[in-house]
DRENFI-51373 format. One line per field, with one value per residue (C-alpha): chain; y negated, x negated, z; residue number from 1; residue in one letter. Coordinates in pm, 1 decimal. Layout:
// DRENFI-51373
unit = (A_...) $
v = (Y_...) $
u = (X_...) $
w = (Z_...) $
pos = (NUM_...) $
code = (a_...) $
// end
This chain:
// DRENFI-51373
unit = (A_A_A_A_A_A_A_A_A_A_A_A_A_A_A_A_A_A_A_A_A_A_A_A_A_A_A_A_A_A_A_A_A_A_A_A_A_A_A_A_A_A_A_A_A_A_A_A_A_A_A_A_A_A_A_A_A_A_A_A_A_A_A_A_A_A_A_A_A_A_A_A_A_A_A_A_A_A_A_A_A_A_A_A_A_A_A_A_A_A_A_A_A_A_A_A_A_A_A_A_A_A_A_A_A_A_A_A_A_A_A_A_A_A_A_A_A_A_A_A_A_A_A_A_A_A_A_A_A_A_A_A_A_A_A_A_A_A_A_A_A_A_A_A_A_A_A_A_A_A_A_A_A_A_A_A_A_A_A_A_A_A_A_A_A_A_A_A_A_A_A_A_A_A_A_A_A_A_A_A_A_A_A_A_A_A_A_A_A_A_A_A_A_A_A_A_A_A_A_A_A_A_A_A_A_A_A_A_A_A_A_A_A_A_A_A_A_A_A_A_A_A_A_A_A_A_A_A_A_A_A_A_A_A_A_A_A_A_A_A_A_A_A_A_A_A_A_A_A_A_A_A_A_A_A_A_A_A_A_A_A_A_A_A_A_A_A_A_A_A_A_A_A_A_A_A_A_A_A_A_A_A_A_A_A_A_A_A_A_A_A_A_A_A_A_A_A_A_A_A_A_A_A_A_A_A_A_A_A_A_A_A_A_A_A_A_A_A_A_A_A_A_A_A_A_A_A_A_A_A_A_A_A_A_A_A_A_A_A_A_A) $
v = (-17593.2_-17546.1_-17814.0_-17784.2_-17887.8_-17810.7_-17834.3_-17851.0_-17798.6_-17940.8_-17899.4_-18184.7_-18222.2_-18509.1_-18613.5_-18349.2_-18054.3_-18027.0_-17960.3_-18179.8_-18028.6_-18224.3_-18180.0_-18348.9_-18245.7_-18300.0_-18311.7_-18314.3_-18542.7_-18290.6_-18531.2_-18679.9_-18495.6_-18784.0_-18668.0_-18834.1_-18748.4_-18688.3_-18787.7_-18727.7_-19046.3_-19160.8_-19468.3_-19814.7_-20068.9_-20267.3_-20635.6_-20803.1_-21143.7_-21374.6_-21379.8_-21603.4_-21869.3_-21863.0_-21896.1_-22215.0_-22349.2_-22287.1_-22345.5_-22728.5_-22676.9_-22373.4_-22380.4_-22107.9_-22259.3_-22382.1_-22746.9_-22743.7_-22489.1_-22651.8_-22918.9_-22734.1_-22448.9_-22393.8_-22298.6_-22042.8_-22192.7_-22153.9_-21876.0_-21617.1_-21764.7_-22069.1_-22124.5_-22157.9_-21920.6_-21647.7_-21643.3_-21359.8_-21407.2_-21528.2_-21371.4_-21664.0_-21548.7_-21798.0_-21793.0_-21708.1_-22021.9_-21806.0_-21517.3_-21202.3_-21083.3_-21183.1_-21222.7_-21293.3_-21369.9_-21398.3_-21305.9_-21488.4_-21249.0_-21470.5_-21833.3_-21736.6_-21827.2_-21534.9_-21158.8_-20950.8_-20594.7_-20459.8_-20708.7_-20620.1_-20544.1_-20355.6_-20620.7_-20875.4_-20582.2_-20491.0_-20851.3_-20863.4_-20541.7_-20623.2_-20964.9_-20777.2_-20566.4_-20845.6_-21024.0_-20688.4_-20648.9_-21017.1_-20932.2_-20628.0_-20809.2_-21065.7_-20885.9_-20552.3_-20570.9_-20497.2_-20166.4_-20133.8_-20353.7_-20377.0_-20451.8_-20484.6_-20652.1_-20754.6_-20877.7_-21073.2_-21163.0_-20822.5_-20710.9_-20967.8_-21191.3_-21584.6_-21690.7_-21558.7_-21634.6_-21309.6_-21268.1_-20973.5_-21020.7_-20893.4_-20875.4_-20722.6_-20654.1_-20422.3_-20233.3_-20022.3_-20002.1_-19762.5_-19551.8_-19599.2_-19523.5_-19174.1_-19080.1_-19138.2_-18986.8_-18665.1_-18630.2_-18685.7_-18453.2_-18183.9_-18227.0_-18178.2_-17821.7_-17753.5_-17823.3_-18123.1_-18182.0_-18418.4_-18206.7_-17909.0_-18158.6_-18247.5_-17865.5_-17746.4_-18045.2_-17982.0_-17616.5_-17670.7_-17963.0_-18080.1_-18430.4_-18433.0_-18661.6_-18657.9_-18849.5_-19170.9_-19111.0_-18968.8_-19095.9_-18851.1_-18959.3_-18799.1_-18876.6_-18837.5_-18510.6_-18689.4_-19049.4_-19351.8_-19566.6_-19580.4_-19504.2_-19340.1_-19352.8_-19289.7_-19233.2_-19257.0_-19074.5_-19047.7_-18683.3_-18718.2_-18881.9_-19243.4_-19562.3_-19868.7_-20122.4_-19891.3_-19757.4_-19785.8_-20057.4_-19790.5_-19638.2_-19941.3_-20003.9_-19662.2_-19747.5_-20088.0_-19877.9_-19623.8_-19954.9_-20111.9_-19795.7_-19754.5_-20096.4_-20063.9_-19774.0_-19954.4_-20187.1_-19845.1_-19727.8_-20045.3_-20254.6_-20587.3_-20599.0_-20341.4_-20305.6_-20182.2_-20063.3_-19934.2_-19705.3_-19645.7_-19641.1_-19973.2_-19790.5_-19425.4_-19250.2_-18936.6_-18924.4_-18988.5_-19015.9_-19376.7_-19391.8_-19640.7_-19618.8_-19798.9_-19826.4_-20020.8_-20266.4_-20373.5_-20499.8_-20298.1_-20402.8_-20756.6_-20857.2_-20827.4_-20534.3_-20491.2_-20122.4_-20104.6_-20043.9_-19892.6_-19663.0_-19947.7_-19923.9_-19543.3_-19518.5_-19268.4_-19304.1_-19221.0_-19158.7_-19182.3_-19015.1_-18678.3_-18712.1_-18420.0_-18613.7_-18962.1_-18775.1_-18583.5_-18949.8_-19058.2_-18771.3_-18841.1_-19209.2_-19161.9_-18783.1_-18484.6_-18486.4_-18633.7_-19012.9_-19162.1_-19505.5) $
u = (-4862.8_-4500.6_-4233.3_-3984.2_-3604.8_-3280.1_-2961.1_-2611.9_-2285.3_-2010.3_-1649.0_-1411.1_-1030.0_-852.2_-475.5_-335.7_-557.8_-721.0_-1136.5_-1375.9_-1739.8_-2008.8_-2368.4_-2682.3_-3042.9_-3312.0_-3664.1_-3998.7_-4289.0_-4555.0_-4811.6_-4693.2_-4363.3_-4164.2_-3783.2_-3585.9_-3244.1_-3068.8_-2736.2_-2451.3_-2261.0_-2111.2_-2323.3_-2159.4_-2292.6_-2593.4_-2615.3_-2908.4_-2986.7_-3036.1_-3413.9_-3436.5_-3215.7_-3395.0_-3751.1_-3560.2_-3450.9_-3755.2_-4058.3_-4063.7_-4160.7_-4351.4_-4693.9_-4839.4_-4789.9_-5121.4_-5016.3_-4952.9_-5214.9_-5464.8_-5241.4_-4969.0_-5205.6_-5475.7_-5853.3_-6047.5_-6346.3_-6687.3_-6804.1_-6597.1_-6550.2_-6776.9_-6559.6_-6261.0_-6071.5_-6149.1_-6061.1_-6058.9_-5881.3_-5550.4_-5550.3_-5639.1_-5674.2_-5599.1_-5522.4_-5185.4_-5044.1_-4883.7_-5111.3_-5033.1_-5390.0_-5730.6_-5771.7_-5494.8_-5492.3_-5238.1_-5328.1_-5143.1_-5131.9_-4995.4_-5008.7_-4642.8_-4373.2_-4187.7_-4282.9_-4016.6_-4110.6_-4093.2_-4350.9_-4631.3_-4972.4_-5222.1_-5485.0_-5310.8_-5270.9_-5624.5_-5769.2_-5543.8_-5694.1_-6021.8_-6008.1_-5857.6_-6162.8_-6408.9_-6229.0_-6232.2_-6594.9_-6672.0_-6476.8_-6681.8_-6990.7_-6897.6_-6734.2_-6796.5_-6474.1_-6227.4_-6119.2_-5811.9_-5632.4_-5290.4_-5226.3_-4858.3_-4657.2_-4279.5_-4133.2_-3825.1_-3573.3_-3421.8_-3758.6_-3799.1_-3986.9_-3956.8_-4125.7_-4061.8_-4415.6_-4565.7_-4825.4_-4945.1_-5011.7_-5334.2_-5457.5_-5753.1_-5776.6_-5816.7_-5500.4_-5369.5_-4990.2_-4794.3_-4738.2_-5111.6_-5228.0_-5018.9_-5126.3_-5504.6_-5527.7_-5321.6_-5570.0_-5871.8_-5765.3_-5683.4_-5988.0_-6194.2_-6033.1_-6142.6_-5846.3_-5737.4_-5370.9_-5329.4_-5506.1_-5315.8_-5019.1_-5124.9_-5182.6_-4853.5_-4670.7_-4849.4_-4756.9_-4418.2_-4373.9_-4040.6_-4183.7_-4494.0_-4534.1_-4879.0_-5185.6_-5380.3_-5764.1_-5791.3_-5470.3_-5180.6_-4839.6_-4543.4_-4224.9_-4220.0_-4057.5_-3923.4_-3859.0_-3886.9_-3680.7_-3323.4_-3337.5_-3679.8_-4021.8_-4305.7_-4650.6_-5008.1_-5249.8_-5617.4_-5712.9_-6069.1_-6103.4_-6241.8_-6143.2_-6050.4_-6309.6_-6546.6_-6361.6_-6546.4_-6394.7_-6281.4_-6085.7_-5929.6_-5836.4_-5682.6_-5496.2_-5357.8_-5245.6_-5047.5_-4903.9_-4793.2_-4646.7_-4445.8_-4329.1_-4177.6_-3988.4_-3812.8_-3587.5_-3551.7_-3336.0_-3159.4_-3355.6_-3518.9_-3694.5_-3950.1_-4187.5_-4544.4_-4777.7_-5141.7_-5278.4_-5658.0_-5912.2_-6123.7_-6470.4_-6446.0_-6465.9_-6450.4_-6107.0_-5814.8_-5703.9_-5625.9_-5229.6_-4999.3_-4623.2_-4367.9_-3982.1_-3717.2_-3474.5_-3168.4_-2832.1_-2519.7_-2172.8_-2020.7_-2078.9_-2468.9_-2501.0_-2868.7_-3009.8_-3175.9_-2975.2_-3014.4_-3263.3_-3508.3_-3444.0_-3453.0_-3765.6_-3583.7_-3517.8_-3200.4_-3237.3_-2942.7_-3128.7_-3254.0_-3626.0_-3649.0_-3370.5_-3566.7_-3907.7_-3708.8_-3615.3_-3965.2_-4090.8_-3816.0_-3925.7_-4304.1_-4303.1_-4391.8_-4784.4_-5023.2_-5027.3_-5362.1_-5535.7) $
w = (5420.9_5526.1_5459.5_5695.2_5672.9_5793.2_5615.8_5771.2_5594.4_5745.1_5689.4_5784.9_5666.4_5498.7_5629.2_5470.5_5562.0_5265.8_5354.4_5286.4_5242.8_5316.1_5455.2_5620.9_5558.1_5821.7_5703.5_5888.9_5766.4_5686.5_5812.2_6102.5_6238.7_6190.3_6124.9_5830.0_5736.9_5373.2_5402.4_5178.5_5147.0_4825.8_4682.8_4682.4_4458.1_4610.7_4559.0_4355.6_4396.1_4072.3_4108.0_3786.8_3947.6_4262.8_4104.3_3928.2_4277.4_4465.1_4225.2_4281.2_4639.5_4625.0_4842.7_4630.8_4274.6_4143.9_4149.7_4532.8_4612.9_4845.1_4927.5_5135.5_5226.1_5473.1_5460.8_5660.1_5841.5_5708.8_5936.1_5749.6_5418.3_5321.0_5043.0_5257.2_4990.2_4753.1_4385.3_4133.0_3818.3_3886.8_4257.8_4508.3_4888.1_5149.8_5543.1_5663.9_5829.0_6087.7_6154.5_6363.5_6429.7_6441.0_6082.7_5864.6_5496.6_5213.3_4849.5_4599.7_4295.5_3994.3_3895.9_3795.2_4040.7_3966.2_3800.8_3762.6_3888.5_3528.5_3418.7_3642.3_3470.1_3626.7_3601.5_3808.1_4090.9_4046.9_4081.8_4416.7_4565.5_4458.6_4659.1_4943.9_4940.2_4949.6_5255.4_5452.7_5383.1_5479.0_5813.1_5858.9_5834.8_6084.5_6348.0_6504.6_6718.9_6433.3_6397.0_6180.5_5899.3_5764.0_5387.0_5299.5_5017.9_5048.3_4708.1_4680.7_4959.9_5023.2_5106.7_5400.1_5193.4_5266.8_4943.0_4594.9_4467.2_4469.0_4735.5_4967.7_5350.3_5490.2_5840.8_6036.7_6394.9_6714.1_6659.8_6381.1_6269.8_6439.2_6116.2_6034.0_6369.7_6367.6_6008.4_6072.9_6431.1_6339.3_6016.3_6208.3_6499.3_6256.9_6033.1_6359.8_6377.2_6012.5_5827.3_5592.9_5625.5_5336.2_5100.4_5215.0_5149.6_4785.7_4682.4_4827.4_4656.6_4340.2_4319.8_4401.9_4132.2_4252.2_4376.6_4203.6_3929.2_3798.1_3848.8_3757.2_3791.0_4162.1_4286.5_4327.0_4272.7_4457.9_4630.0_4993.3_5102.4_5427.9_5269.5_5532.0_5289.1_5273.6_4887.4_4802.5_4890.5_4641.3_4765.9_4600.9_4787.6_4685.8_4641.7_4872.0_5217.2_5232.9_5335.3_5125.7_5188.8_5009.0_4715.5_4391.2_4156.3_3928.7_4205.8_4282.7_3907.2_3899.8_4187.0_4031.7_3715.9_3938.4_4135.8_3804.5_3704.3_4009.8_4019.8_3665.6_3788.2_4074.5_3863.2_3633.3_3954.7_3955.4_4227.6_4213.3_4561.8_4726.5_5011.8_4986.6_5207.1_5190.6_5478.8_5526.2_5796.6_5818.2_5875.9_5933.0_5549.9_5642.1_5860.0_5595.5_5243.3_5114.9_5079.9_4954.0_4991.6_4789.8_4873.5_4717.5_4912.0_4847.4_5029.9_4999.8_4885.9_4852.1_5219.2_5188.8_5437.0_5499.4_5387.3_5757.4_6061.2_6389.9_6238.5_6316.3_6708.8_6713.2_6459.1_6264.6_5883.7_5660.1_5289.2_5021.5_4739.6_4737.7_4654.8_4419.6_4223.2_4205.2_4123.1_3812.3_3703.4_3739.7_3521.2_3285.2_3252.2_3229.4_3072.3_3263.6_3152.0_3378.5_3372.3_3240.0_3237.2) $
pos = (1_2_3_4_5_6_7_8_9_10_11_12_13_14_15_16_17_18_19_20_21_22_23_24_25_26_27_28_29_30_31_32_33_34_35_36_37_38_39_40_41_42_43_44_45_46_47_48_49_50_51_52_53_54_55_56_57_58_59_60_61_62_63_64_65_66_67_68_69_70_71_72_73_74_75_76_77_78_79_80_81_82_83_84_85_86_87_88_89_90_91_92_93_94_95_96_97_98_99_100_101_102_103_104_105_106_107_108_109_110_111_112_113_114_115_116_117_118_119_120_121_122_123_124_125_126_127_128_129_130_131_132_133_134_135_136_137_138_139_140_141_142_143_144_145_146_147_148_149_150_151_152_153_154_155_156_157_158_159_160_161_162_163_164_165_166_167_168_169_170_171_172_173_174_175_176_177_178_179_180_181_182_183_184_185_186_187_188_189_190_191_192_193_194_195_196_197_198_199_200_201_202_203_204_205_206_207_208_209_210_211_212_213_214_215_216_217_218_219_220_221_222_223_224_225_226_227_228_229_230_231_232_233_234_235_236_237_238_239_240_241_242_243_244_245_246_247_248_249_250_251_252_253_254_255_256_257_258_259_260_261_262_263_264_265_266_267_268_269_270_271_272_273_274_275_276_277_278_279_280_281_282_283_284_285_286_287_288_289_290_291_292_293_294_295_296_297_298_299_300_301_302_303_304_305_306_307_308_309_310_311_312_313_314_315_316_317_318_319_320_321_322_323_324_325_326_327_328_329_330_331_332_333_334_335_336_337_338_339_340_341) $
code = (m_e_l_t_s_y_k_e_e_i_v_l_y_d_a_g_g_t_p_i_n_t_w_v_e_v_r_i_d_p_l_t_g_d_v_s_r_v_i_n_v_p_l_r_d_w_s_l_p_d_l_e_k_m_a_r_e_t_r_e_n_c_p_f_c_p_e_h_l_g_e_k_t_p_r_f_d_g_g_i_l_p_e_g_i_l_r_r_g_k_a_v_l_i_p_n_r_f_p_y_d_r_y_c_a_l_i_i_l_s_e_s_h_f_v_p_l_d_a_w_e_a_r_e_v_f_d_g_l_m_i_a_q_t_f_l_n_r_v_l_e_r_d_d_a_v_n_a_f_s_l_n_w_n_y_a_p_h_s_g_s_s_i_l_h_p_h_i_q_l_s_v_g_a_f_a_s_n_r_g_r_r_l_m_e_i_s_y_s_e_r_l_k_g_r_d_p_v_e_e_l_l_a_e_e_r_s_r_g_q_r_w_c_g_t_v_g_p_w_c_i_l_f_a_f_a_p_r_g_r_f_f_e_v_q_l_i_h_e_s_v_g_c_f_p_e_l_a_a_e_d_v_e_s_l_a_s_a_i_a_h_c_l_r_f_v_p_h_m_g_f_s_s_m_n_l_s_l_f_s_p_l_r_e_p_n_s_f_h_p_m_v_s_i_s_p_r_a_c_v_g_p_y_q_m_s_d_i_s_f_q_m_l_i_d_e_f_f_c_l_f_l_p_e_f_v_a_a_r_f_r_d_e_w_g_e_e_e_i_s_r) $
// end
């Protein structure tokens, strides 16, 4: 597979006529064709909130803490969940009070109101993913009209989360997210022609080694060639095609372990918030490799400037870190051998 990029060397001049050498690199996403730009901007300090202080201030009225769960949160109707809610370990699945699709759930991952990113354990993530899988299969049994799902995790305020207590958002309906739709449509179309673009990408990245960071079970860890996050995007991609609702428990366990590794890496790079999204078909196991993307979030400088700008309007992405630099830091942190459970 060809990984396409274009680097522009640019010369500017300061007020005294001294040349300033700079550059920008345009990269093309090898799966979707989307454009991402790695830009040479001096990094300013980004602002991190005092999450421990925020936890103390918000815990008393948190609807997801055990003492409030059920009093301040709704329940599903008996048709889809006779129990009204689902429980597995410490994880609890409840309806989203403000749904944005036909079936919309929140998965509360922990009884703790705040869990620092570097303190997440694979078991907590595993229980959350397994309860999501159970809910998806309940919906599939009930409703033949649903075609897609979206699983997302906004953690801490800079990620867009309004409640600090850790929770995943899961929705099921007729329409996939724009990125999920592009990924799966292109993959399916290419597979009809006899090629698997995701498999080719994994083989190419493994052979190059620049952004490749090992495996956990069947999940490959790599940093996106054309990242969508302002700082970096780490991807966890299953080595085989499939769909998340049908994954075996051991595959989900490996994914949870890989996610926990990546969450602990985010504060190693100086961040305390992140976004996570899972991309997978709902019903078609032979069209796409299940994939998770994780990207840190922060506000920049003393004025709490958002790390997202007009890029959301033009649907294009600017990145301040070279993916190869971040991948090297990840390998330094976890070792160059393949990560094992």
